[in-house]
N, CA, C and O atoms as a CHARMM CRD file, in Angstrom:
* protein
*
  340
    1    1 MET  N     -3.52800 -11.77800  17.66000 PROA 1      0.00000
    2    1 MET  CA    -3.65000 -10.40600  17.18100 PROA 1      0.00000
    3    1 MET  C     -4.58800  -9.60900  18.07200 PROA 1      0.00000
    4    1 MET  O     -5.46200 -10.15400  18.74700 PROA 1      0.00000
    5    2 ASN  N     -4.38100  -8.35000  18.05100 PROA 2      0.00000
    6    2 ASN  CA    -5.19600  -7.40500  18.79700 PROA 2      0.00000
    7    2 ASN  C     -6.42000  -7.03500  17.94400 PROA 2      0.00000
    8    2 ASN  O     -6.26300  -6.59900  16.80300 PROA 2      0.00000
    9    3 PRO  N     -7.64300  -7.20700  18.48700 PROA 3      0.00000
   10    3 PRO  CA    -8.83900  -6.90000  17.70000 PROA 3      0.00000
   11    3 PRO  C     -8.89100  -5.44300  17.22000 PROA 3      0.00000
   12    3 PRO  O     -9.33800  -5.18000  16.10300 PROA 3      0.00000
   13    4 LEU  N     -8.44400  -4.50300  18.04400 PROA 4      0.00000
   14    4 LEU  CA    -8.44500  -3.10300  17.64200 PROA 4      0.00000
   15    4 LEU  C     -7.46800  -2.87200  16.48300 PROA 4      0.00000
   16    4 LEU  O     -7.76600  -2.11000  15.56300 PROA 4      0.00000
   17    5 GLU  N     -6.32700  -3.51300  16.52600 PROA 5      0.00000
   18    5 GLU  CA    -5.37000  -3.40000  15.42400 PROA 5      0.00000
   19    5 GLU  C     -5.97700  -3.95200  14.13500 PROA 5      0.00000
   20    5 GLU  O     -5.80700  -3.37200  13.06300 PROA 5      0.00000
   21    6 ASP  N     -6.68600  -5.07600  14.24700 PROA 6      0.00000
   22    6 ASP  CA    -7.33800  -5.65800  13.06900 PROA 6      0.00000
   23    6 ASP  C     -8.37200  -4.69300  12.49900 PROA 6      0.00000
   24    6 ASP  O     -8.45100  -4.51500  11.28300 PROA 6      0.00000
   25    7 GLU  N     -9.16600  -4.07000  13.36800 PROA 7      0.00000
   26    7 GLU  CA   -10.16600  -3.09400  12.93000 PROA 7      0.00000
   27    7 GLU  C     -9.49400  -1.90600  12.24900 PROA 7      0.00000
   28    7 GLU  O     -9.97200  -1.42900  11.22100 PROA 7      0.00000
   29    8 LEU  N     -8.40200  -1.43300  12.81100 PROA 8      0.00000
   30    8 LEU  CA    -7.70100  -0.28600  12.22100 PROA 8      0.00000
   31    8 LEU  C     -7.09900  -0.63000  10.86400 PROA 8      0.00000
   32    8 LEU  O     -7.10300   0.20500   9.96000 PROA 8      0.00000
   33    9 ARG  N     -6.59300  -1.82100  10.71100 PROA 9      0.00000
   34    9 ARG  CA    -6.05600  -2.22400   9.40800 PROA 9      0.00000
   35    9 ARG  C     -7.17500  -2.23600   8.36600 PROA 9      0.00000
   36    9 ARG  O     -6.97900  -1.79500   7.23400 PROA 9      0.00000
   37   10 GLU  N     -8.34900  -2.74100   8.75300 PROA 10     0.00000
   38   10 GLU  CA    -9.49700  -2.73600   7.84600 PROA 10     0.00000
   39   10 GLU  C     -9.94800  -1.30200   7.55200 PROA 10     0.00000
   40   10 GLU  O    -10.27500  -0.97100   6.41200 PROA 10     0.00000
   41   11 LEU  N     -9.96400  -0.45500   8.58600 PROA 11     0.00000
   42   11 LEU  CA   -10.36200   0.94000   8.42300 PROA 11     0.00000
   43   11 LEU  C     -9.43800   1.65300   7.44500 PROA 11     0.00000
   44   11 LEU  O     -9.91100   2.39500   6.58400 PROA 11     0.00000
   45   12 ILE  N     -8.14000   1.44400   7.56200 PROA 12     0.00000
   46   12 ILE  CA    -7.16300   2.08900   6.68100 PROA 12     0.00000
   47   12 ILE  C     -7.37400   1.66100   5.23300 PROA 12     0.00000
   48   12 ILE  O     -7.41100   2.50400   4.33700 PROA 12     0.00000
   49   13 VAL  N     -7.51000   0.37000   5.00000 PROA 13     0.00000
   50   13 VAL  CA    -7.70700  -0.13200   3.63900 PROA 13     0.00000
   51   13 VAL  C     -9.00400   0.41300   3.05000 PROA 13     0.00000
   52   13 VAL  O     -9.03600   0.82900   1.89200 PROA 13     0.00000
   53   14 SER  N    -10.06100   0.41200   3.83800 PROA 14     0.00000
   54   14 SER  CA   -11.35400   0.88900   3.37100 PROA 14     0.00000
   55   14 SER  C    -11.36500   2.39900   3.15900 PROA 14     0.00000
   56   14 SER  O    -11.78100   2.87000   2.10000 PROA 14     0.00000
   57   15 ALA  N    -10.91400   3.15700   4.14600 PROA 15     0.00000
   58   15 ALA  CA   -10.95700   4.62600   4.07300 PROA 15     0.00000
   59   15 ALA  C    -10.11100   5.16200   2.92800 PROA 15     0.00000
   60   15 ALA  O    -10.48300   6.13600   2.27300 PROA 15     0.00000
   61   16 LEU  N     -8.97700   4.52500   2.69000 PROA 16     0.00000
   62   16 LEU  CA    -8.06200   5.01200   1.65400 PROA 16     0.00000
   63   16 LEU  C     -8.24200   4.28600   0.32500 PROA 16     0.00000
   64   16 LEU  O     -7.53200   4.55600  -0.64300 PROA 16     0.00000
   65   17 GLN  N     -9.19400   3.36500   0.29100 PROA 17     0.00000
   66   17 GLN  CA    -9.49100   2.58900  -0.90900 PROA 17     0.00000
   67   17 GLN  C     -8.22000   1.99700  -1.52400 PROA 17     0.00000
   68   17 GLN  O     -7.93600   2.16900  -2.70900 PROA 17     0.00000
   69   18 LEU  N     -7.47800   1.30200  -0.68100 PROA 18     0.00000
   70   18 LEU  CA    -6.23100   0.67100  -1.11700 PROA 18     0.00000
   71   18 LEU  C     -6.56600  -0.64500  -1.81900 PROA 18     0.00000
   72   18 LEU  O     -6.72400  -1.67700  -1.16700 PROA 18     0.00000
   73   19 GLU  N     -6.67000  -0.60700  -3.11500 PROA 19     0.00000
   74   19 GLU  CA    -7.11700  -1.76200  -3.88600 PROA 19     0.00000
   75   19 GLU  C     -6.13000  -2.92500  -3.88700 PROA 19     0.00000
   76   19 GLU  O     -6.53900  -4.08300  -3.95800 PROA 19     0.00000
   77   20 ASP  N     -4.84800  -2.62800  -3.81000 PROA 20     0.00000
   78   20 ASP  CA    -3.83400  -3.67900  -3.89400 PROA 20     0.00000
   79   20 ASP  C     -3.32800  -4.13900  -2.53400 PROA 20     0.00000
   80   20 ASP  O     -2.36600  -4.90200  -2.44900 PROA 20     0.00000
   81   21 VAL  N     -3.98700  -3.66800  -1.45900 PROA 21     0.00000
   82   21 VAL  CA    -3.55100  -4.00300  -0.10400 PROA 21     0.00000
   83   21 VAL  C     -4.71500  -4.63400   0.65400 PROA 21     0.00000
   84   21 VAL  O     -5.82200  -4.09700   0.67700 PROA 21     0.00000
   85   22 LYS  N     -4.44500  -5.77900   1.27300 PROA 22     0.00000
   86   22 LYS  CA    -5.43300  -6.40800   2.15100 PROA 22     0.00000
   87   22 LYS  C     -5.07600  -6.03100   3.58400 PROA 22     0.00000
   88   22 LYS  O     -3.90400  -5.81500   3.89000 PROA 22     0.00000
   89   23 PRO  N     -6.07300  -5.94900   4.46400 PROA 23     0.00000
   90   23 PRO  CA    -5.77100  -5.62800   5.86500 PROA 23     0.00000
   91   23 PRO  C     -4.68000  -6.52900   6.44600 PROA 23     0.00000
   92   23 PRO  O     -3.82900  -6.06800   7.20800 PROA 23     0.00000
   93   24 SER  N     -4.70800  -7.79200   6.09100 PROA 24     0.00000
   94   24 SER  CA    -3.70800  -8.73100   6.62400 PROA 24     0.00000
   95   24 SER  C     -2.29900  -8.45600   6.09800 PROA 24     0.00000
   96   24 SER  O     -1.32400  -8.96100   6.65500 PROA 24     0.00000
   97   25 ASP  N     -2.18000  -7.65800   5.02900 PROA 25     0.00000
   98   25 ASP  CA    -0.86400  -7.29900   4.48600 PROA 25     0.00000
   99   25 ASP  C     -0.15500  -6.25800   5.35100 PROA 25     0.00000
  100   25 ASP  O      1.06100  -6.09300   5.25500 PROA 25     0.00000
  101   26 ILE  N     -0.91200  -5.55700   6.19200 PROA 26     0.00000
  102   26 ILE  CA    -0.34900  -4.47300   6.98100 PROA 26     0.00000
  103   26 ILE  C      0.17800  -5.01300   8.30900 PROA 26     0.00000
  104   26 ILE  O     -0.58900  -5.50000   9.14000 PROA 26     0.00000
  105   27 ASP  N      1.46800  -4.92200   8.49500 PROA 27     0.00000
  106   27 ASP  CA     2.09900  -5.31500   9.75500 PROA 27     0.00000
  107   27 ASP  C      1.78500  -4.21800  10.77600 PROA 27     0.00000
  108   27 ASP  O      2.00300  -3.03900  10.49400 PROA 27     0.00000
  109   28 PRO  N      1.28000  -4.58400  11.95100 PROA 28     0.00000
  110   28 PRO  CA     0.92200  -3.56800  12.95000 PROA 28     0.00000
  111   28 PRO  C      2.08100  -2.66800  13.37000 PROA 28     0.00000
  112   28 PRO  O      1.85400  -1.57100  13.88200 PROA 28     0.00000
  113   29 GLU  N      3.30700  -3.11200  13.16300 PROA 29     0.00000
  114   29 GLU  CA     4.47800  -2.32300  13.55200 PROA 29     0.00000
  115   29 GLU  C      5.10300  -1.55200  12.39600 PROA 29     0.00000
  116   29 GLU  O      5.97300  -0.71100  12.61800 PROA 29     0.00000
  117   30 GLU  N      4.67200  -1.82600  11.15900 PROA 30     0.00000
  118   30 GLU  CA     5.30600  -1.15600  10.02900 PROA 30     0.00000
  119   30 GLU  C      4.92100   0.32300   9.99900 PROA 30     0.00000
  120   30 GLU  O      3.80500   0.68600  10.37300 PROA 30     0.00000
  121   31 PRO  N      5.84100   1.16900   9.55500 PROA 31     0.00000
  122   31 PRO  CA     5.55300   2.60100   9.47300 PROA 31     0.00000
  123   31 PRO  C      4.41300   2.86500   8.48700 PROA 31     0.00000
  124   31 PRO  O      4.32900   2.24300   7.42900 PROA 31     0.00000
  125   32 LEU  N      3.54100   3.80000   8.86100 PROA 32     0.00000
  126   32 LEU  CA     2.45600   4.17400   7.96400 PROA 32     0.00000
  127   32 LEU  C      2.89300   5.25300   6.98700 PROA 32     0.00000
  128   32 LEU  O      2.34400   5.35900   5.89000 PROA 32     0.00000
  129   33 PHE  N      3.88600   6.05900   7.37900 PROA 33     0.00000
  130   33 PHE  CA     4.32200   7.19900   6.57000 PROA 33     0.00000
  131   33 PHE  C      5.79900   7.08000   6.23000 PROA 33     0.00000
  132   33 PHE  O      6.51900   6.27700   6.82300 PROA 33     0.00000
  133   34 GLY  N      6.23900   7.87400   5.28400 PROA 34     0.00000
  134   34 GLY  CA     7.63300   7.82900   4.88100 PROA 34     0.00000
  135   34 GLY  C      7.81600   6.92600   3.67800 PROA 34     0.00000
  136   34 GLY  O      6.85000   6.52800   3.02600 PROA 34     0.00000
  137   35 ASP  N      9.05600   6.61200   3.39700 PROA 35     0.00000
  138   35 ASP  CA     9.37500   5.82600   2.20500 PROA 35     0.00000
  139   35 ASP  C      9.17600   4.32800   2.40000 PROA 35     0.00000
  140   35 ASP  O      9.09700   3.57800   1.42700 PROA 35     0.00000
  141   36 SER  N      9.09600   3.89100   3.65100 PROA 36     0.00000
  142   36 SER  CA     8.88300   2.46400   3.89900 PROA 36     0.00000
  143   36 SER  C      7.44300   2.24300   4.35300 PROA 36     0.00000
  144   36 SER  O      6.68300   3.19700   4.51900 PROA 36     0.00000
  145   37 GLY  N      7.08500   1.00800   4.54800 PROA 37     0.00000
  146   37 GLY  CA     5.73500   0.69800   4.99600 PROA 37     0.00000
  147   37 GLY  C      4.70600   1.05800   3.93500 PROA 37     0.00000
  148   37 GLY  O      4.91000   0.80400   2.74800 PROA 37     0.00000
  149   38 LEU  N      3.60400   1.65000   4.36800 PROA 38     0.00000
  150   38 LEU  CA     2.53700   2.00800   3.43400 PROA 38     0.00000
  151   38 LEU  C      2.80600   3.29900   2.67400 PROA 38     0.00000
  152   38 LEU  O      2.15200   3.57100   1.66700 PROA 38     0.00000
  153   39 ALA  N      3.75700   4.09600   3.14200 PROA 39     0.00000
  154   39 ALA  CA     4.13800   5.35600   2.48600 PROA 39     0.00000
  155   39 ALA  C      2.94000   6.28800   2.29300 PROA 39     0.00000
  156   39 ALA  O      2.74900   6.85200   1.21600 PROA 39     0.00000
  157   40 LEU  N      2.14200   6.44100   3.34300 PROA 40     0.00000
  158   40 LEU  CA     0.99100   7.33700   3.29700 PROA 40     0.00000
  159   40 LEU  C      1.44800   8.78600   3.40500 PROA 40     0.00000
  160   40 LEU  O      2.60100   9.05700   3.73700 PROA 40     0.00000
  161   41 ASP  N      0.53400   9.71700   3.12300 PROA 41     0.00000
  162   41 ASP  CA     0.86400  11.13500   3.22600 PROA 41     0.00000
  163   41 ASP  C     -0.10100  11.85200   4.17000 PROA 41     0.00000
  164   41 ASP  O     -0.96500  11.21800   4.77700 PROA 41     0.00000
  165   42 SER  N      0.04400  13.16000   4.29300 PROA 42     0.00000
  166   42 SER  CA    -0.74400  13.92200   5.26400 PROA 42     0.00000
  167   42 SER  C     -2.23600  13.90200   4.94200 PROA 42     0.00000
  168   42 SER  O     -3.05600  13.93800   5.86000 PROA 42     0.00000
  169   43 ILE  N     -2.60800  13.84800   3.67500 PROA 43     0.00000
  170   43 ILE  CA    -4.02200  13.75500   3.30100 PROA 43     0.00000
  171   43 ILE  C     -4.59300  12.42400   3.79300 PROA 43     0.00000
  172   43 ILE  O     -5.72000  12.36400   4.28400 PROA 43     0.00000
  173   44 ASP  N     -3.80600  11.36700   3.65700 PROA 44     0.00000
  174   44 ASP  CA    -4.22200  10.05400   4.16000 PROA 44     0.00000
  175   44 ASP  C     -4.42500  10.10900   5.67300 PROA 44     0.00000
  176   44 ASP  O     -5.38400   9.54200   6.19700 PROA 44     0.00000
  177   45 ALA  N     -3.52300  10.79100   6.36700 PROA 45     0.00000
  178   45 ALA  CA    -3.63000  10.90600   7.82700 PROA 45     0.00000
  179   45 ALA  C     -4.92300  11.61500   8.21700 PROA 45     0.00000
  180   45 ALA  O     -5.59200  11.21400   9.17000 PROA 45     0.00000
  181   46 LEU  N     -5.27100  12.66200   7.48500 PROA 46     0.00000
  182   46 LEU  CA    -6.52300  13.36900   7.77700 PROA 46     0.00000
  183   46 LEU  C     -7.72900  12.45400   7.59800 PROA 46     0.00000
  184   46 LEU  O     -8.63800  12.45100   8.42800 PROA 46     0.00000
  185   47 GLU  N     -7.73900  11.68400   6.52600 PROA 47     0.00000
  186   47 GLU  CA    -8.85400  10.77400   6.26300 PROA 47     0.00000
  187   47 GLU  C     -8.93700   9.69000   7.33800 PROA 47     0.00000
  188   47 GLU  O    -10.02600   9.36300   7.81000 PROA 47     0.00000
  189   48 ILE  N     -7.80300   9.14000   7.71800 PROA 48     0.00000
  190   48 ILE  CA    -7.79300   8.13500   8.77900 PROA 48     0.00000
  191   48 ILE  C     -8.28800   8.75500  10.08000 PROA 48     0.00000
  192   48 ILE  O     -9.06900   8.13600  10.80300 PROA 48     0.00000
  193   49 GLY  N     -7.84000   9.97200  10.38500 PROA 49     0.00000
  194   49 GLY  CA    -8.27500  10.66100  11.60000 PROA 49     0.00000
  195   49 GLY  C     -9.77900  10.87600  11.63300 PROA 49     0.00000
  196   49 GLY  O    -10.41000  10.70700  12.67700 PROA 49     0.00000
  197   50 VAL  N    -10.35600  11.24800  10.49600 PROA 50     0.00000
  198   50 VAL  CA   -11.81000  11.44400  10.40500 PROA 50     0.00000
  199   50 VAL  C    -12.52800  10.12500  10.67200 PROA 50     0.00000
  200   50 VAL  O    -13.50900  10.08200  11.41400 PROA 50     0.00000
  201   51 GLN  N    -12.03700   9.06100  10.06800 PROA 51     0.00000
  202   51 GLN  CA   -12.67600   7.75100  10.25200 PROA 51     0.00000
  203   51 GLN  C    -12.54400   7.25000  11.69400 PROA 51     0.00000
  204   51 GLN  O    -13.46600   6.62700  12.21900 PROA 51     0.00000
  205   52 ILE  N    -11.41500   7.51700  12.32800 PROA 52     0.00000
  206   52 ILE  CA   -11.22500   7.12900  13.73300 PROA 52     0.00000
  207   52 ILE  C    -12.20700   7.88400  14.61300 PROA 52     0.00000
  208   52 ILE  O    -12.79600   7.31100  15.53000 PROA 52     0.00000
  209   53 GLN  N    -12.38300   9.16800  14.33400 PROA 53     0.00000
  210   53 GLN  CA   -13.32700   9.95000  15.12800 PROA 53     0.00000
  211   53 GLN  C    -14.75500   9.43200  14.94800 PROA 53     0.00000
  212   53 GLN  O    -15.50000   9.33200  15.92300 PROA 53     0.00000
  213   54 LYS  N    -15.14500   9.10100  13.71400 PROA 54     0.00000
  214   54 LYS  CA   -16.48600   8.57200  13.45000 PROA 54     0.00000
  215   54 LYS  C    -16.71300   7.22600  14.13600 PROA 54     0.00000
  216   54 LYS  O    -17.74900   7.00000  14.76100 PROA 54     0.00000
  217   55 LYS  N    -15.72800   6.33900  14.00700 PROA 55     0.00000
  218   55 LYS  CA   -15.91000   4.96900  14.50200 PROA 55     0.00000
  219   55 LYS  C    -15.70800   4.83500  16.00800 PROA 55     0.00000
  220   55 LYS  O    -16.42900   4.08700  16.66800 PROA 55     0.00000
  221   56 TYR  N    -14.73200   5.55600  16.55100 PROA 56     0.00000
  222   56 TYR  CA   -14.36400   5.36400  17.95500 PROA 56     0.00000
  223   56 TYR  C    -14.66200   6.56800  18.84100 PROA 56     0.00000
  224   56 TYR  O    -14.53500   6.48300  20.06200 PROA 56     0.00000
  225   57 GLY  N    -15.05700   7.69000  18.23800 PROA 57     0.00000
  226   57 GLY  CA   -15.33100   8.89000  19.02100 PROA 57     0.00000
  227   57 GLY  C    -14.08300   9.51400  19.61900 PROA 57     0.00000
  228   57 GLY  O    -14.16000  10.26200  20.59400 PROA 57     0.00000
  229   58 VAL  N    -12.93900   9.20700  19.03600 PROA 58     0.00000
  230   58 VAL  CA   -11.65900   9.72800  19.51600 PROA 58     0.00000
  231   58 VAL  C    -11.13900  10.72200  18.48800 PROA 58     0.00000
  232   58 VAL  O    -10.93100  10.37600  17.32500 PROA 58     0.00000
  233   59 LYS  N    -10.93000  11.95700  18.92500 PROA 59     0.00000
  234   59 LYS  CA   -10.41000  12.98800  18.02800 PROA 59     0.00000
  235   59 LYS  C     -8.89800  13.10000  18.21000 PROA 59     0.00000
  236   59 LYS  O     -8.39300  13.19400  19.32900 PROA 59     0.00000
  237   60 ILE  N     -8.19900  13.08600  17.09200 PROA 60     0.00000
  238   60 ILE  CA    -6.75100  13.27100  17.10500 PROA 60     0.00000
  239   60 ILE  C     -6.47800  14.69100  16.62900 PROA 60     0.00000
  240   60 ILE  O     -6.68500  15.01600  15.46000 PROA 60     0.00000
  241   61 ASP  N     -6.01600  15.52200  17.53300 PROA 61     0.00000
  242   61 ASP  CA    -5.75600  16.92500  17.23600 PROA 61     0.00000
  243   61 ASP  C     -4.49900  17.05100  16.38100 PROA 61     0.00000
  244   61 ASP  O     -3.41500  16.67200  16.82400 PROA 61     0.00000
  245   62 PRO  N     -4.62600  17.57900  15.16200 PROA 62     0.00000
  246   62 PRO  CA    -3.43800  17.70500  14.31100 PROA 62     0.00000
  247   62 PRO  C     -2.38200  18.66300  14.87800 PROA 62     0.00000
  248   62 PRO  O     -1.22600  18.63200  14.45800 PROA 62     0.00000
  249   63 GLU  N     -2.77500  19.50000  15.81700 PROA 63     0.00000
  250   63 GLU  CA    -1.84000  20.43300  16.43800 PROA 63     0.00000
  251   63 GLU  C     -1.09100  19.81100  17.62200 PROA 63     0.00000
  252   63 GLU  O     -0.16400  20.42000  18.15600 PROA 63     0.00000
  253   64 ASP  N     -1.48400  18.61400  18.03200 PROA 64     0.00000
  254   64 ASP  CA    -0.82700  17.91200  19.13500 PROA 64     0.00000
  255   64 ASP  C      0.62700  17.63000  18.73200 PROA 64     0.00000
  256   64 ASP  O      0.88500  17.10600  17.64800 PROA 64     0.00000
  257   65 GLU  N      1.55700  17.97800  19.59800 PROA 65     0.00000
  258   65 GLU  CA     2.97800  17.80200  19.26100 PROA 65     0.00000
  259   65 GLU  C      3.38200  16.33700  19.10700 PROA 65     0.00000
  260   65 GLU  O      4.44900  16.04400  18.56800 PROA 65     0.00000
  261   66 HSD  N      2.53900  15.41700  19.57500 PROA 66     0.00000
  262   66 HSD  CA     2.85200  13.98500  19.50400 PROA 66     0.00000
  263   66 HSD  C      2.10300  13.26400  18.38800 PROA 66     0.00000
  264   66 HSD  O      2.15000  12.03700  18.30600 PROA 66     0.00000
  265   67 VAL  N      1.41800  14.00700  17.53200 PROA 67     0.00000
  266   67 VAL  CA     0.57400  13.38300  16.51200 PROA 67     0.00000
  267   67 VAL  C      1.36000  12.42900  15.61200 PROA 67     0.00000
  268   67 VAL  O      0.83000  11.39200  15.21200 PROA 67     0.00000
  269   68 SER  N      2.59200  12.75300  15.28900 PROA 68     0.00000
  270   68 SER  CA     3.37700  11.84900  14.43400 PROA 68     0.00000
  271   68 SER  C      3.67200  10.53100  15.14600 PROA 68     0.00000
  272   68 SER  O      3.80300   9.49100  14.49900 PROA 68     0.00000
  273   69 GLU  N      3.77500  10.57000  16.46400 PROA 69     0.00000
  274   69 GLU  CA     3.97300   9.32900  17.23200 PROA 69     0.00000
  275   69 GLU  C      2.71500   8.47300  17.19700 PROA 69     0.00000
  276   69 GLU  O      2.80600   7.25000  17.08600 PROA 69     0.00000
  277   70 TYR  N      1.53400   9.09800  17.29200 PROA 70     0.00000
  278   70 TYR  CA     0.27000   8.35100  17.25400 PROA 70     0.00000
  279   70 TYR  C      0.10100   7.64700  15.92300 PROA 70     0.00000
  280   70 TYR  O     -0.38600   6.51700  15.86900 PROA 70     0.00000
  281   71 PHE  N      0.50200   8.31100  14.84800 PROA 71     0.00000
  282   71 PHE  CA     0.32900   7.77600  13.50400 PROA 71     0.00000
  283   71 PHE  C      1.54300   6.99200  13.01000 PROA 71     0.00000
  284   71 PHE  O      1.62200   6.68000  11.82200 PROA 71     0.00000
  285   72 ARG  N      2.47600   6.67000  13.87700 PROA 72     0.00000
  286   72 ARG  CA     3.68400   5.95800  13.46800 PROA 72     0.00000
  287   72 ARG  C      3.34900   4.59200  12.86300 PROA 72     0.00000
  288   72 ARG  O      3.93500   4.19300  11.85700 PROA 72     0.00000
  289   73 SER  N      2.40200   3.87800  13.48300 PROA 73     0.00000
  290   73 SER  CA     2.04000   2.53500  13.01600 PROA 73     0.00000
  291   73 SER  C      0.61500   2.22000  13.45400 PROA 73     0.00000
  292   73 SER  O      0.00600   2.97600  14.21100 PROA 73     0.00000
  293   74 VAL  N      0.09800   1.11200  12.97600 PROA 74     0.00000
  294   74 VAL  CA    -1.22800   0.65900  13.41000 PROA 74     0.00000
  295   74 VAL  C     -1.21700   0.41900  14.91900 PROA 74     0.00000
  296   74 VAL  O     -2.17100   0.76800  15.61500 PROA 74     0.00000
  297   75 ARG  N     -0.14800  -0.16900  15.41400 PROA 75     0.00000
  298   75 ARG  CA    -0.05600  -0.45600  16.85100 PROA 75     0.00000
  299   75 ARG  C     -0.07200   0.82600  17.68400 PROA 75     0.00000
  300   75 ARG  O     -0.74500   0.88300  18.71400 PROA 75     0.00000
  301   76 SER  N      0.65500   1.84300  17.25400 PROA 76     0.00000
  302   76 SER  CA     0.66400   3.09400  18.01300 PROA 76     0.00000
  303   76 SER  C     -0.69900   3.78000  17.95000 PROA 76     0.00000
  304   76 SER  O     -1.11900   4.39700  18.92900 PROA 76     0.00000
  305   77 LEU  N     -1.39200   3.68600  16.82700 PROA 77     0.00000
  306   77 LEU  CA    -2.75100   4.22300  16.74300 PROA 77     0.00000
  307   77 LEU  C     -3.68200   3.47600  17.69000 PROA 77     0.00000
  308   77 LEU  O     -4.48800   4.08700  18.39200 PROA 77     0.00000
  309   78 ALA  N     -3.56700   2.16000  17.70500 PROA 78     0.00000
  310   78 ALA  CA    -4.41100   1.35100  18.59600 PROA 78     0.00000
  311   78 ALA  C     -4.15200   1.69900  20.06200 PROA 78     0.00000
  312   78 ALA  O     -5.08900   1.79500  20.85500 PROA 78     0.00000
  313   79 ASN  N     -2.89100   1.88700  20.41700 PROA 79     0.00000
  314   79 ASN  CA    -2.56400   2.25200  21.78900 PROA 79     0.00000
  315   79 ASN  C     -3.14100   3.61500  22.15500 PROA 79     0.00000
  316   79 ASN  O     -3.64500   3.80500  23.26200 PROA 79     0.00000
  317   80 TYR  N     -3.06600   4.56100  21.22100 PROA 80     0.00000
  318   80 TYR  CA    -3.60900   5.89900  21.46400 PROA 80     0.00000
  319   80 TYR  C     -5.12900   5.82500  21.66200 PROA 80     0.00000
  320   80 TYR  O     -5.66400   6.40100  22.61000 PROA 80     0.00000
  321   81 ILE  N     -5.80900   5.12400  20.77400 PROA 81     0.00000
  322   81 ILE  CA    -7.27300   5.00300  20.86800 PROA 81     0.00000
  323   81 ILE  C     -7.66000   4.31700  22.16800 PROA 81     0.00000
  324   81 ILE  O     -8.57800   4.76400  22.85600 PROA 81     0.00000
  325   82 SER  N     -6.97200   3.24100  22.51000 PROA 82     0.00000
  326   82 SER  CA    -7.26500   2.51400  23.77100 PROA 82     0.00000
  327   82 SER  C     -7.10400   3.43200  24.97300 PROA 82     0.00000
  328   82 SER  O     -7.89800   3.36800  25.91200 PROA 82     0.00000
  329   83 GLY  N     -6.10500   4.26600  24.95600 PROA 83     0.00000
  330   83 GLY  CA    -5.85400   5.18700  26.07300 PROA 83     0.00000
  331   83 GLY  C     -6.87900   6.28500  26.17700 PROA 83     0.00000
  332   83 GLY  O     -7.08300   6.83600  27.25900 PROA 83     0.00000
  333   84 LYS  N     -7.53400   6.62100  25.07500 PROA 84     0.00000
  334   84 LYS  CA    -8.52800   7.70100  25.06100 PROA 84     0.00000
  335   84 LYS  C     -9.94900   7.22900  25.31600 PROA 84     0.00000
  336   84 LYS  O    -10.83100   8.04500  25.57900 PROA 84     0.00000
  337   85 ARG  N    -10.18400   5.93700  25.24400 PROA 85     0.00000
  338   85 ARG  CA   -11.54600   5.40900  25.42800 PROA 85     0.00000
  339   85 ARG  C    -11.91900   5.38200  26.87900 PROA 85     0.00000
  340   85 ARG  O    -13.02600   4.97000  27.22400 PROA 85     0.00000
């Protein structure tokens, strides 16, 4: 496993207070939004973005035309953060 992906899975569970989900339950490739996967919403994305900025110093601009690609999965978030560090 990728250590950054593991950290992001923990960050998501903690930031969103997902009581019935363990970090290990989140597949790094599963969709974070929509009807499948974790089925998160835009408020969840904002909270995750805030936590990413606090922890990694990487700001995800909500106006960026590729923002939905960055938030597609844990793996895509990890790739985005790695590229910005």
